N, CA, C and O atoms as a DFTB+ gen file, in Angstrom:
684 C
 N C O
     1  1     135.407     154.298      87.877
     2  2     134.287     154.950      88.530
     3  2     134.823     156.155      89.292
     4  3     135.784     156.038      90.052
     5  1     134.203     157.308      89.089
     6  2     134.673     158.502      89.787
     7  2     134.050     158.578      91.181
     8  3     133.182     157.783      91.540
     9  1     134.519     159.559      91.951
    10  2     134.058     159.693      93.342
    11  2     132.564     159.973      93.416
    12  3     131.875     159.439      94.285
    13  1     132.062     160.798      92.521
    14  2     130.647     161.158      92.546
    15  2     129.770     159.926      92.277
    16  3     128.773     159.715      92.967
    17  1     130.135     159.118      91.283
    18  2     129.382     157.907      90.968
    19  2     129.450     156.921      92.126
    20  3     128.442     156.308      92.480
    21  1     130.625     156.766      92.716
    22  2     130.799     155.858      93.853
    23  2     129.927     156.312      95.027
    24  3     129.290     155.483      95.677
    25  1     129.893     157.619      95.303
    26  2     129.054     158.153      96.391
    27  2     127.588     157.877      96.129
    28  3     126.843     157.539      97.048
    29  1     127.165     158.020      94.869
    30  2     125.767     157.757      94.529
    31  2     125.425     156.288      94.774
    32  3     124.344     155.984      95.280
    33  1     126.330     155.375      94.423
    34  2     126.112     153.945      94.672
    35  2     126.025     153.666      96.166
    36  3     125.181     152.878      96.593
    37  1     126.876     154.292      96.966
    38  2     126.828     154.095      98.417
    39  2     125.494     154.553      98.993
    40  3     124.900     153.870      99.827
    41  1     125.034     155.703      98.544
    42  2     123.760     156.226      99.044
    43  2     122.625     155.295      98.651
    44  3     121.766     154.979      99.474
    45  1     122.615     154.851      97.386
    46  2     121.553     153.950      96.924
    47  2     121.583     152.631      97.694
    48  3     120.531     152.043      97.944
    49  1     122.752     152.165      98.067
    50  2     122.851     150.923      98.830
    51  2     122.447     151.133     100.278
    52  3     121.893     150.226     100.899
    53  1     122.710     152.304     100.824
    54  2     122.438     152.568     102.236
    55  2     120.961     152.815     102.512
    56  3     120.474     152.459     103.585
    57  1     120.240     153.413     101.577
    58  2     118.837     153.769     101.815
    59  2     117.989     152.544     102.160
    60  3     117.269     152.592     103.157
    61  1     118.030     151.438     101.388
    62  2     117.217     150.270     101.782
    63  2     117.605     149.712     103.145
    64  3     116.740     149.252     103.890
    65  1     118.869     149.744     103.477
    66  2     119.307     149.251     104.786
    67  2     118.726     150.123     105.886
    68  3     118.227     149.605     106.884
    69  1     118.783     151.433     105.722
    70  2     118.239     152.345     106.734
    71  2     116.728     152.178     106.843
    72  3     116.182     152.213     107.946
    73  1     116.040     151.994     105.704
    74  2     114.589     151.813     105.743
    75  2     114.224     150.521     106.458
    76  3     113.285     150.502     107.254
    77  1     114.939     149.459     106.192
    78  2     114.689     148.187     106.871
    79  2     114.940     148.329     108.358
    80  3     114.158     147.835     109.171
    81  1     116.007     148.989     108.717
    82  2     116.330     149.198     110.122
    83  2     115.241     150.013     110.800
    84  3     114.854     149.699     111.926
    85  1     114.741     151.041     110.150
    86  2     113.684     151.872     110.731
    87  2     112.419     151.060     110.944
    88  3     111.736     151.237     111.952
    89  1     112.093     150.172     110.012
    90  2     110.878     149.362     110.137
    91  2     110.963     148.410     111.317
    92  3     109.971     148.214     112.018
    93  1     112.111     147.822     111.551
    94  2     112.231     146.856     112.635
    95  2     112.278     147.534     113.996
    96  3     112.098     146.871     115.018
    97  1     112.514     148.830     114.030
    98  2     112.584     149.542     115.303
    99  2     111.291     150.280     115.618
   100  3     111.234     150.976     116.631
   101  1     110.244     150.160     114.791
   102  2     109.013     150.887     115.055
   103  2     108.309     150.292     116.275
   104  3     108.393     149.093     116.544
   105  1     107.622     151.156     116.994
   106  2     106.894     150.718     118.179
   107  2     105.426     151.067     118.017
   108  3     105.047     151.851     117.148
   109  1     104.623     150.478     118.857
   110  2     103.201     150.774     118.884
   111  2     102.745     150.833     120.335
   112  3     103.338     150.192     121.202
   113  1     101.705     151.593     120.597
   114  2     101.154     151.694     121.949
   115  2     100.050     150.666     122.125
   116  3      99.166     150.532     121.279
   117  1     100.112     149.950     123.224
   118  2      99.109     148.926     123.528
   119  2      98.634     149.079     124.967
   120  3      99.286     149.734     125.781
   121  1      97.513     148.479     125.265
   122  2      96.972     148.559     126.618
   123  2      97.704     147.599     127.555
   124  3      98.456     146.724     127.125
   125  1      97.458     147.793     128.836
   126  2      98.061     147.008     129.908
   127  2      96.942     146.291     130.649
   128  3      95.929     146.905     130.984
   129  1      97.114     144.998     130.907
   130  2      96.145     144.204     131.677
   131  2      96.882     143.413     132.744
   132  3      98.041     143.038     132.564
   133  1      96.206     143.164     133.849
   134  2      96.762     142.330     134.902
   135  2      95.807     141.215     135.273
   136  3      94.590     141.398     135.265
   137  1      96.365     140.053     135.602
   138  2      95.588     138.899     136.048
   139  2      96.228     138.351     137.314
   140  3      97.416     138.030     137.328
   141  1      95.438     138.246     138.380
   142  2      95.940     137.778     139.661
   143  2      95.501     136.328     139.875
   144  3      94.312     136.046     140.024
   145  1      96.459     135.427     139.888
   146  2      96.170     134.002     140.060
   147  2      96.204     133.588     141.535
   148  3      95.937     132.431     141.857
   149  1      96.526     134.509     142.415
   150  2      96.607     134.184     143.845
   151  2      95.216     134.235     144.463
   152  3      94.346     134.966     143.990
   153  1      95.009     133.455     145.522
   154  2      93.690     133.451     146.154
   155  2      93.639     134.239     147.457
   156  3      92.567     134.366     148.049
   157  1      94.772     134.775     147.921
   158  2      94.769     135.495     149.199
   159  2      95.193     136.947     149.041
   160  3      94.611     137.825     149.678
   161  1      96.174     137.217     148.224
   162  2      96.711     138.568     148.096
   163  2      96.160     139.289     146.872
   164  3      95.934     138.691     145.819
   165  1      95.954     140.585     147.043
   166  2      95.601     141.450     145.920
   167  2      96.865     142.107     145.396
   168  3      97.869     142.208     146.102
   169  1      96.802     142.548     144.161
   170  2      97.848     143.406     143.631
   171  2      97.310     144.817     143.803
   172  3      96.396     145.238     143.094
   173  1      97.888     145.542     144.752
   174  2      97.422     146.899     145.060
   175  2      97.637     147.817     143.866
   176  3      96.749     148.584     143.492
   177  1      98.809     147.734     143.278
   178  2      99.143     148.540     142.112
   179  2     100.289     147.846     141.390
   180  3     101.129     147.199     142.016
   181  1     100.317     147.985     140.076
   182  2     101.459     147.490     139.312
   183  2     101.706     148.435     138.158
   184  3     100.830     149.207     137.768
   185  1     102.903     148.365     137.618
   186  2     103.179     149.143     136.424
   187  2     104.123     148.392     135.510
   188  3     104.914     147.556     135.945
   189  1     104.017     148.712     134.233
   190  2     104.889     148.161     133.199
   191  2     105.630     149.344     132.590
   192  3     105.025     150.216     131.968
   193  1     106.931     149.363     132.774
   194  2     107.764     150.465     132.266
   195  2     107.195     151.823     132.661
   196  3     107.284     152.785     131.898
   197  1     106.607     151.899     133.864
   198  2     106.083     153.160     134.361
   199  2     104.620     153.411     134.048
   200  3     104.058     154.380     134.557
   201  1     103.976     152.582     133.234
   202  2     102.556     152.732     132.926
   203  2     101.753     151.917     133.931
   204  3     101.906     150.698     134.019
   205  1     100.896     152.597     134.688
   206  2     100.168     151.959     135.779
   207  2      99.078     151.033     135.288
   208  3      98.365     151.334     134.330
   209  1      98.961     149.892     135.966
   210  2      97.854     148.972     135.751
   211  2      96.851     149.148     136.875
   212  3      97.102     149.888     137.826
   213  1      95.727     148.479     136.771
   214  2      94.668     148.588     137.772
   215  2      94.920     147.664     138.960
   216  3      95.696     146.713     138.863
   217  1      94.256     147.953     140.084
   218  2      94.249     147.069     141.228
   219  2      93.638     145.743     140.787
   220  3      92.639     145.732     140.066
   221  1      94.232     144.618     141.216
   222  2      93.744     143.313     140.785
   223  2      93.471     142.460     142.021
   224  3      94.396     142.053     142.724
   225  1      92.193     142.197     142.273
   226  2      91.785     141.378     143.410
   227  2      92.204     139.932     143.195
   228  3      92.541     139.543     142.077
   229  1      92.184     139.119     144.275
   230  2      92.529     137.701     144.118
   231  2      91.653     137.017     143.061
   232  3      90.446     137.248     142.983
   233  1      92.288     136.181     142.267
   234  2      91.631     135.394     141.223
   235  2      90.728     136.236     140.323
   236  3      89.603     135.848     140.010
   237  1      91.240     137.385     139.920
   238  2      90.484     138.247     139.011
   239  2      91.452     138.988     138.100
   240  3      92.669     138.828     138.191
   241  1      90.889     139.791     137.234
   242  2      91.739     140.593     136.365
   243  2      91.074     140.948     135.069
   244  3      89.889     140.696     134.853
   245  1      91.873     141.544     134.209
   246  2      91.405     141.851     132.880
   247  2      91.138     143.307     132.599
   248  3      91.036     143.690     131.433
   249  1      91.016     144.154     133.637
   250  2      90.798     145.570     133.377
   251  2      91.976     146.175     132.628
   252  3      93.119     145.765     132.832
   253  1      91.707     147.142     131.766
   254  2      92.764     147.717     130.932
   255  2      93.051     149.152     131.289
   256  3      92.161     149.910     131.673
   257  1      94.307     149.509     131.158
   258  2      94.721     150.902     131.191
   259  2      95.538     151.152     129.931
   260  3      95.884     150.220     129.205
   261  1      95.832     152.386     129.688
   262  2      96.564     152.755     128.486
   263  2      97.808     153.524     128.886
   264  3      97.767     154.209     129.907
   265  1      98.762     153.468     128.252
   266  2      99.290     152.629     127.203
   267  2     100.785     152.454     127.450
   268  3     101.409     153.278     128.119
   269  1     101.342     151.408     126.923
   270  2     102.774     151.157     126.985
   271  2     103.244     150.907     125.556
   272  3     102.509     150.333     124.752
   273  1     104.452     151.328     125.238
   274  2     105.002     151.123     123.894
   275  2     105.815     149.842     123.853
   276  3     106.636     149.570     124.729
   277  1     105.561     149.058     122.802
   278  2     106.346     147.853     122.551
   279  2     106.676     147.807     121.065
   280  3     106.009     148.464     120.265
   281  1     107.689     147.046     120.686
   282  2     108.002     146.925     119.261
   283  2     106.811     146.350     118.484
   284  3     106.139     145.426     118.944
   285  1     106.569     146.912     117.306
   286  2     105.470     146.438     116.463
   287  2     105.697     144.995     116.028
   288  3     104.739     144.261     115.786
   289  1     106.951     144.588     115.927
   290  2     107.276     143.202     115.615
   291  2     108.219     142.686     116.693
   292  3     109.151     143.371     117.114
   293  1     107.947     141.447     117.130
   294  2     108.788     140.846     118.158
   295  2     110.203     140.642     117.630
   296  3     110.412     140.356     116.451
   297  1     111.145     140.794     118.509
   298  2     112.539     140.456     118.234
   299  2     113.132     139.912     119.526
   300  3     112.609     140.194     120.604
   301  1     114.198     139.150     119.443
   302  2     114.791     138.608     120.667
   303  2     115.256     139.729     121.603
   304  3     115.622     140.820     121.166
   305  1     115.230     139.430     122.872
   306  2     115.763     140.302     123.928
   307  2     114.941     141.547     124.215
   308  3     115.483     142.522     124.734
   309  1     113.647     141.549     123.894
   310  2     112.788     142.652     124.326
   311  2     112.561     142.458     125.816
   312  3     112.150     141.383     126.252
   313  1     112.825     143.485     126.587
   314  2     112.628     143.402     128.037
   315  2     111.706     144.512     128.498
   316  3     111.690     145.611     127.945
   317  1     110.936     144.192     129.529
   318  2     110.115     145.204     130.182
   319  2     110.341     145.118     131.689
   320  3     110.749     144.086     132.222
   321  1     110.065     146.221     132.347
   322  2     110.201     146.300     133.800
   323  2     108.800     146.269     134.397
   324  3     107.937     147.067     134.031
   325  1     108.587     145.339     135.320
   326  2     107.296     145.227     136.002
   327  2     107.533     145.456     137.489
   328  3     108.390     144.817     138.100
   329  1     106.765     146.371     138.059
   330  2     106.834     146.652     139.499
   331  2     105.429     146.479     140.073
   332  3     104.443     146.820     139.420
   333  1     105.339     145.943     141.306
   334  2     104.019     145.783     141.915
   335  2     104.106     145.801     143.431
   336  3     105.148     145.543     144.034
   337  1     102.942     146.124     144.024
   338  2     102.771     146.132     145.473
   339  2     101.587     145.234     145.807
   340  3     100.608     145.161     145.065
   341  1     101.699     144.561     146.928
   342  2     100.633     143.665     147.376
   343  2      99.679     144.380     148.325
   344  3     100.003     145.423     148.892
   345  1      98.494     143.791     148.485
   346  2      97.517     144.213     149.471
   347  2      96.741     142.967     149.870
   348  3      96.809     141.944     149.188
   349  1      96.003     143.050     150.976
   350  2      95.192     141.924     151.432
   351  2      93.735     142.344     151.438
   352  3      93.404     143.444     151.879
   353  1      92.876     141.486     150.958
   354  2      91.445     141.790     150.917
   355  2      90.710     141.376     152.186
   356  3      89.537     141.706     152.359
   357  1      91.389     140.659     153.069
   358  2      90.651     139.993     154.147
   359  2      90.942     140.512     155.556
   360  3      90.802     139.744     156.508
   361  1      91.333     141.750     155.734
   362  2      91.634     142.325     157.060
   363  2      92.642     141.502     157.842
   364  3      92.640     141.531     159.072
   365  1      93.479     140.790     157.169
   366  2      94.478     139.945     157.808
   367  2      95.532     140.808     158.507
   368  3      95.823     141.931     158.097
   369  1      96.084     140.246     159.565
   370  2      97.168     140.942     160.257
   371  2      98.527     140.418     159.815
   372  3      99.563     140.866     160.307
   373  1      98.517     139.475     158.892
   374  2      99.788     138.962     158.369
   375  2     100.541     140.086     157.669
   376  3      99.929     140.930     157.014
   377  1     101.837     140.103     157.800
   378  2     102.595     141.146     157.095
   379  2     102.544     140.921     155.583
   380  3     102.538     139.788     155.104
   381  1     102.508     142.014     154.863
   382  2     102.497     141.946     153.400
   383  2     103.894     141.664     152.871
   384  3     104.882     142.095     153.465
   385  1     103.982     140.948     151.765
   386  2     105.295     140.802     151.122
   387  2     105.790     142.180     150.677
   388  3     104.996     143.090     150.433
   389  1     107.100     142.316     150.577
   390  2     107.643     143.603     150.157
   391  2     107.366     143.847     148.679
   392  3     107.081     142.921     147.919
   393  1     107.456     145.111     148.293
   394  2     107.244     145.496     146.899
   395  2     108.237     144.762     146.003
   396  3     109.357     144.454     146.410
   397  1     107.804     144.491     144.787
   398  2     108.618     143.723     143.847
   399  2     108.903     144.540     142.592
   400  3     108.061     145.319     142.145
   401  1     110.075     144.361     142.035
   402  2     110.449     144.951     140.751
   403  2     111.295     143.919     140.025
   404  3     112.299     143.446     140.557
   405  1     110.890     143.569     138.802
   406  2     111.666     142.625     138.001
   407  2     111.724     143.124     136.558
   408  3     110.840     143.838     136.083
   409  1     112.774     142.729     135.898
   410  2     112.875     142.958     134.465
   411  2     112.761     141.591     133.811
   412  3     113.507     140.671     134.147
   413  1     111.832     141.459     132.882
   414  2     111.596     140.175     132.241
   415  2     111.692     140.308     130.730
   416  3     111.418     141.361     130.155
   417  1     112.087     139.212     130.113
   418  2     112.121     139.160     128.661
   419  2     110.715     138.841     128.164
   420  3     110.026     137.991     128.728
   421  1     110.302     139.520     127.118
   422  2     108.968     139.325     126.563
   423  2     108.990     138.123     125.623
   424  3     109.776     138.090     124.676
   425  1     108.125     137.130     125.882
   426  2     108.080     135.959     124.995
   427  2     107.637     136.359     123.583
   428  3     107.028     137.408     123.378
   429  1     107.951     135.515     122.645
   430  2     107.637     135.783     121.244
   431  2     106.138     135.989     121.044
   432  3     105.322     135.244     121.587
   433  1     105.787     136.997     120.268
   434  2     104.414     137.217     119.859
   435  2     104.375     137.378     118.343
   436  3     105.283     137.945     117.735
   437  1     103.290     136.860     117.748
   438  2     103.138     136.959     116.288
   439  2     102.422     138.236     115.900
   440  3     102.747     138.850     114.884
   441  1     101.462     138.636     116.694
   442  2     100.712     139.866     116.452
   443  2     100.773     140.706     117.707
   444  3     100.696     140.187     118.820
   445  1     100.912     141.999     117.523
   446  2     100.982     142.892     118.668
   447  2      99.604     142.963     119.331
   448  3      98.576     142.955     118.654
   449  1      99.602     143.032     120.650
   450  2      98.366     143.125     121.421
   451  2      98.690     143.667     122.798
   452  3      99.797     144.151     123.032
   453  1      97.744     143.592     123.701
   454  2      97.933     144.103     125.057
   455  2      99.099     143.393     125.745
   456  3      99.347     142.210     125.514
   457  1      99.809     144.138     126.593
   458  2     100.820     143.523     127.454
   459  2     100.080     143.077     128.707
   460  3      99.535     143.899     129.443
   461  1     100.065     141.769     128.945
   462  2      99.296     141.185     130.030
   463  2     100.244     140.527     131.022
   464  3     101.075     139.695     130.659
   465  1     100.097     140.921     132.287
   466  2     100.952     140.379     133.339
   467  2     100.113     139.455     134.207
   468  3      99.039     139.829     134.680
   469  1     100.613     138.252     134.407
   470  2      99.971     137.260     135.264
   471  2     100.783     137.162     136.550
   472  3     101.982     136.886     136.518
   473  1     100.117     137.391     137.687
   474  2     100.764     137.374     138.997
   475  2     100.447     136.063     139.713
   476  3      99.290     135.652     139.797
   477  1     101.495     135.412     140.229
   478  2     101.373     134.116     140.901
   479  2     101.983     134.205     142.298
   480  3     102.662     135.175     142.635
   481  1     101.724     133.167     143.106
   482  2     102.369     133.069     144.420
   483  2     103.883     133.098     144.264
   484  3     104.416     132.875     143.177
   485  1     104.553     133.373     145.353
   486  2     106.023     133.375     145.401
   487  2     106.648     134.421     144.482
   488  3     107.753     134.228     143.976
   489  1     105.931     135.541     144.266
   490  2     106.456     136.688     143.510
   491  2     106.781     136.346     142.059
   492  3     107.610     137.012     141.440
   493  1     106.144     135.326     141.517
   494  2     106.375     134.966     140.118
   495  2     105.391     135.712     139.232
   496  3     104.253     135.976     139.621
   497  1     105.850     136.044     138.038
   498  2     104.972     136.631     137.035
   499  2     105.260     135.986     135.686
   500  3     106.329     135.418     135.463
   501  1     104.297     136.088     134.810
   502  2     104.480     135.727     133.403
   503  2     103.892     136.876     132.594
   504  3     102.851     137.434     132.941
   505  1     104.578     137.215     131.516
   506  2     104.128     138.288     130.634
   507  2     103.705     137.672     129.310
   508  3     104.373     136.785     128.778
   509  1     102.587     138.157     128.790
   510  2     102.063     137.717     127.503
   511  2     101.714     138.961     126.699
   512  3     101.128     139.902     127.235
   513  1     102.064     138.975     125.427
   514  2     101.588     140.016     124.515
   515  2     100.598     139.333     123.591
   516  3     100.969     138.450     122.818
   517  1      99.322     139.748     123.672
   518  2      98.288     139.050     122.912
   519  2      97.073     139.936     122.710
   520  3      96.766     140.795     123.536
   521  1      96.393     139.714     121.608
   522  2      95.110     140.372     121.345
   523  2      93.987     139.671     122.091
   524  3      92.905     140.236     122.249
   525  1      94.224     138.469     122.543
   526  2      93.193     137.633     123.153
   527  2      93.259     137.674     124.681
   528  3      94.243     138.116     125.274
   529  1      92.176     137.198     125.289
   530  2      92.130     137.068     126.743
   531  2      92.463     135.625     127.117
   532  3      92.534     134.760     126.244
   533  1      92.667     135.359     128.408
   534  2      92.953     133.987     128.842
   535  2      91.827     132.998     128.541
   536  3      92.051     131.790     128.614
   537  1      90.634     133.465     128.207
   538  2      89.525     132.563     127.881
   539  2      89.594     132.063     126.439
   540  3      88.860     131.145     126.074
   541  1      90.459     132.647     125.617
   542  2      90.581     132.234     124.217
   543  2      91.376     130.932     124.147
   544  3      92.407     130.819     124.810
   545  1      90.936     129.955     123.373
   546  2      91.634     128.670     123.335
   547  2      93.079     128.748     122.815
   548  3      93.879     127.858     123.104
   549  1      93.419     129.786     122.062
   550  2      94.779     129.909     121.550
   551  2      95.637     130.877     122.371
   552  3      96.734     131.245     121.951
   553  1      95.138     131.287     123.540
   554  2      95.941     132.157     124.412
   555  2      97.252     131.432     124.738
   556  3      97.234     130.231     125.009
   557  1      98.382     132.136     124.716
   558  2      99.680     131.445     124.812
   559  2     100.118     130.989     126.207
   560  3     101.318     130.894     126.464
   561  1      99.196     130.712     127.093
   562  2      99.494     130.025     128.356
   563  2      98.608     128.785     128.396
   564  3      97.585     128.716     127.715
   565  1      99.007     127.829     129.185
   566  2      98.197     126.617     129.236
   567  2      98.109     126.073     130.655
   568  3      98.859     126.472     131.546
   569  1      97.178     125.159     130.834
   570  2      97.044     124.396     132.069
   571  2      97.059     125.211     133.333
   572  3      96.288     126.157     133.495
   573  1      97.959     124.827     134.242
   574  2      97.988     125.469     135.564
   575  2      98.388     126.940     135.491
   576  3      98.069     127.703     136.403
   577  1      99.078     127.357     134.426
   578  2      99.422     128.776     134.289
   579  2      98.194     129.642     134.044
   580  3      98.245     130.851     134.270
   581  1      97.089     129.051     133.586
   582  2      95.860     129.796     133.333
   583  2      94.906     129.813     134.521
   584  3      94.112     130.745     134.650
   585  1      94.962     128.813     135.387
   586  2      94.004     128.689     136.488
   587  2      93.956     129.989     137.296
   588  3      95.009     130.557     137.586
   589  1      92.803     130.463     137.657
   590  2      91.487     129.833     137.651
   591  2      90.715     129.990     136.336
   592  3      89.561     129.567     136.263
   593  1      91.307     130.577     135.306
   594  2      90.617     130.738     134.028
   595  2      90.765     129.470     133.197
   596  3      91.776     128.772     133.273
   597  1      89.753     129.193     132.414
   598  2      89.810     128.069     131.485
   599  2      89.367     128.582     130.123
   600  3      88.552     129.500     130.037
   601  1      89.899     127.996     129.068
   602  2      89.488     128.429     127.729
   603  2      87.998     128.201     127.501
   604  3      87.413     127.242     128.005
   605  1      87.413     129.088     126.747
   606  2      86.009     128.968     126.372
   607  2      85.956     128.308     124.998
   608  3      86.174     128.966     123.980
   609  1      85.673     127.038     124.971
   610  2      85.674     126.286     123.718
   611  2      87.019     125.631     123.480
   612  3      87.940     125.743     124.289
   613  1      87.111     124.950     122.361
   614  2      88.334     124.232     122.022
   615  2      89.027     124.906     120.844
   616  3      88.451     125.761     120.171
   617  1      90.252     124.512     120.611
   618  2      90.981     125.032     119.457
   619  2      90.273     124.635     118.165
   620  3      90.205     125.424     117.222
   621  1      89.751     123.422     118.125
   622  2      89.038     122.964     116.928
   623  2      87.801     123.815     116.685
   624  3      87.528     124.201     115.548
   625  1      87.033     124.117     117.763
   626  2      85.852     124.976     117.626
   627  2      86.247     126.350     117.084
   628  3      85.565     126.904     116.222
   629  1      87.340     126.887     117.590
   630  2      87.774     128.215     117.162
   631  2      88.233     128.186     115.703
   632  3      87.964     129.119     114.945
   633  1      88.926     127.112     115.313
   634  2      89.333     126.992     113.900
   635  2      88.097     126.960     112.990
   636  3      88.064     127.620     111.952
   637  1      87.075     126.177     113.398
   638  2      85.844     126.113     112.608
   639  2      85.166     127.482     112.539
   640  3      84.714     127.896     111.471
   641  1      85.094     128.181     113.662
   642  2      84.482     129.515     113.689
   643  2      85.260     130.482     112.806
   644  3      84.660     131.309     112.119
   645  1      86.577     130.391     112.815
   646  2      87.401     131.271     111.985
   647  2      87.147     131.001     110.504
   648  3      87.110     131.932     109.700
   649  1      86.974     129.736     110.143
   650  2      86.679     129.393     108.737
   651  2      85.340     129.993     108.304
   652  3      85.171     130.387     107.150
   653  1      84.393     130.057     109.244
   654  2      83.075     130.626     108.934
   655  2      83.088     132.149     109.047
   656  3      82.091     132.804     108.743
   657  1      84.225     132.716     109.487
   658  2      84.316     134.175     109.622
   659  2      83.876     134.705     110.967
   660  3      83.624     135.902     111.107
   661  1      83.780     133.835     111.962
   662  2      83.277     134.265     113.257
   663  2      84.259     134.185     114.397
   664  3      83.852     134.192     115.558
   665  1      85.523     134.111     114.106
   666  2      86.512     134.025     115.180
   667  2      87.904     134.100     114.604
   668  3      88.092     134.221     113.393
   669  1      88.875     134.024     115.489
   670  2      90.263     134.119     115.041
   671  2      91.123     133.151     115.834
   672  3      90.907     132.929     117.026
   673  1      92.092     132.585     115.154
   674  2      93.056     131.746     115.845
   675  2      94.331     132.525     116.087
   676  3      95.310     131.977     116.594
   677  1      94.327     133.788     115.731
   678  2      95.517     134.634     115.887
   679  2      95.505     135.343     117.238
   680  3      94.715     136.259     117.465
   681  1      96.373     134.915     118.109
   682  2      96.527     135.606     119.391
   683  2      97.912     136.216     119.421
   684  3      98.284     136.855     120.406
């Protein structure tokens, strides 16, 4: 095999590898949502990788802002930076907790959707990437992590609705 033929084989072998690599590195823009599970403190402002979210009153949430980029397909070790400031809705004289900044790993998602941050007492957060809201029975949080929200219907109801063409089990 001469040098020219060998070079052609290398190029032909490299192109599929580069194309596969490019596909796994593609990103998409998605909206940002916040959910406040606390009953006393508001989230005055938060951001995900610099994209601002809306103010989130106690035990409320769901408003969307645009947009943050995430990988179109999940892969291990995806991290995002979440920063937030607290506020009080009740004219309290208690001192506010200090501003928070954390870097968290994004849990596995099957389909790309909004980046949703759940804020809890003790400066804890959980991040979910999902097309669904916390009211969907297949939303990837459960039990006390969802409170005060509860699923609307059951997983079985949603499966039946999806079979009839009226719902989705894909979150």
